[in-house]
C-alpha positions in Angstrom: -47.4 33.1 -19.3 -49.8 34.6 -17.5 -49.7 37.8 -19.4 -50.2 36.2 -23.1 -53.1 34.0 -22.0 -54.3 37.5 -20.6 -54.2 38.7 -23.8 -55.9 36.1 -25.6 -53.4 33.2 -26.2 -54.4 30.5 -26.6 -53.2 27.5 -24.6 -51.9 25.7 -27.1 -50.5 28.9 -28.8 -48.2 29.3 -25.1 -47.1 26.5 -25.5 -45.8 26.1 -29.3 -43.5 29.2 -28.2 -42.1 28.5 -24.6 -41.7 24.4 -26.6 -44.0 22.5 -23.4 -46.8 20.7 -22.9 -50.2 21.7 -22.1 -49.8 19.7 -18.8 -46.3 21.3 -18.2 -48.5 24.8 -18.2 -50.9 23.8 -16.4 -48.3 22.3 -13.3 -46.2 25.8 -14.6 -49.8 28.1 -14.2 -50.7 26.6 -11.0 -47.0 26.8 -9.1 -47.1 30.8 -10.2 -50.6 31.1 -8.8 -49.7 29.8 -5.4 -45.9 30.4 -5.0 -45.5 33.7 -7.0 -42.4 33.4 -9.3 -40.6 31.8 -6.5 -42.3 28.6 -7.1 -41.2 28.6 -11.1 -37.7 28.4 -10.6 -36.7 25.0 -10.5 -35.8 22.6 -7.2 -33.2 20.9 -6.0 -33.9 17.2 -7.1 -33.0 13.8 -4.4 -31.8 11.4 -7.4 -32.5 7.8 -6.6 -29.4 6.6 -4.7 -26.3 5.3 -5.5 -25.4 1.6 -5.2 -21.9 2.8 -5.8 -20.4 3.5 -2.2 -16.8 5.3 -2.0 -16.2 1.7 -0.7 -16.8 0.9 -4.4 -15.4 3.9 -6.2 -12.3 3.7 -4.6 -11.8 -0.7 -6.1 -13.0 0.8 -9.3 -10.2 3.8 -9.5 -7.6 1.0 -9.0 -9.0 -1.6 -11.4 -9.8 0.2 -14.2 -6.3 1.9 -14.2 -4.7 -2.5 -14.6 -5.9 -4.8 -17.3 -9.3 -6.1 -18.3 -7.6 -9.4 -18.4 -6.1 -9.3 -14.7 -9.9 -10.1 -14.0 -10.6 -13.0 -16.3 -11.8 -10.4 -19.5 -11.1 -10.8 -23.1 -7.7 -10.5 -23.4 -8.4 -8.3 -26.7 -10.0 -5.9 -25.0 -7.3 -3.5 -23.8 -9.3 -0.9 -21.9 -12.1 -1.0 -19.9 -15.0 -0.1 -21.3 -19.2 0.6 -19.9 -19.7 -3.4 -20.0 -16.8 -4.6 -18.5 -17.5 -2.0 -15.6 -20.8 -3.4 -15.6 -20.4 -7.1 -15.1 -17.2 -6.2 -12.9 -19.5 -4.6 -10.7 -22.4 -7.9 -10.7 -19.4 -10.7 -10.3 -18.1 -8.8 -7.5 -20.1 -6.7 -5.9 -23.2 -8.0 -6.4 -24.4 -5.0 -8.5 -26.5 -4.4 -11.0 -26.3 -1.1 -13.1 -27.8 0.7 -15.6 -24.5 0.9 -18.3 -25.4 5.1 -18.6 -24.9 4.5 -15.2 -21.7 3.6 -15.5 -20.3 6.1 -18.5 -22.3 8.6 -16.0 -20.2 8.0 -13.7 -16.2 7.5 -15.7 -17.9 11.1 -16.6 -18.1 13.0 -13.2 -14.5 11.4 -11.5 -12.6 11.7 -14.6 -11.7 8.9 -15.8 -11.3 9.3 -19.9 -11.7 5.7 -21.0 -9.1 6.3 -24.4 -6.5 6.9 -21.9 -8.2 5.5 -18.5 -6.4 8.4 -16.7 -7.5 10.4 -14.6 -8.5 14.5 -15.9 -8.7 15.9 -13.0 
């Protein structure tokens, strides 16, 4: 990055080669100057705290192994899906989370929709 710029490449050219924005390049250059190459290593960041506590997760793991009909959902629904799980969380636990968060949780726990069994 810096050698390319010092050898006459424009910021725009470097951004195109690295497929980054000018802002990203600016941030990287500042980190490189202040922290050296260590500053370019991605740092683990804290995300938003999950609303899915261990208690809620344990409940969900048991619930999705049963039919949604047992919990008052449409009799046409053979398996739980993200929308049903969202609805269940709101109804039982008062938790509103994004559909994608539910899908990520299912992936993380190793539960697959097609047969609702654990993969791990």
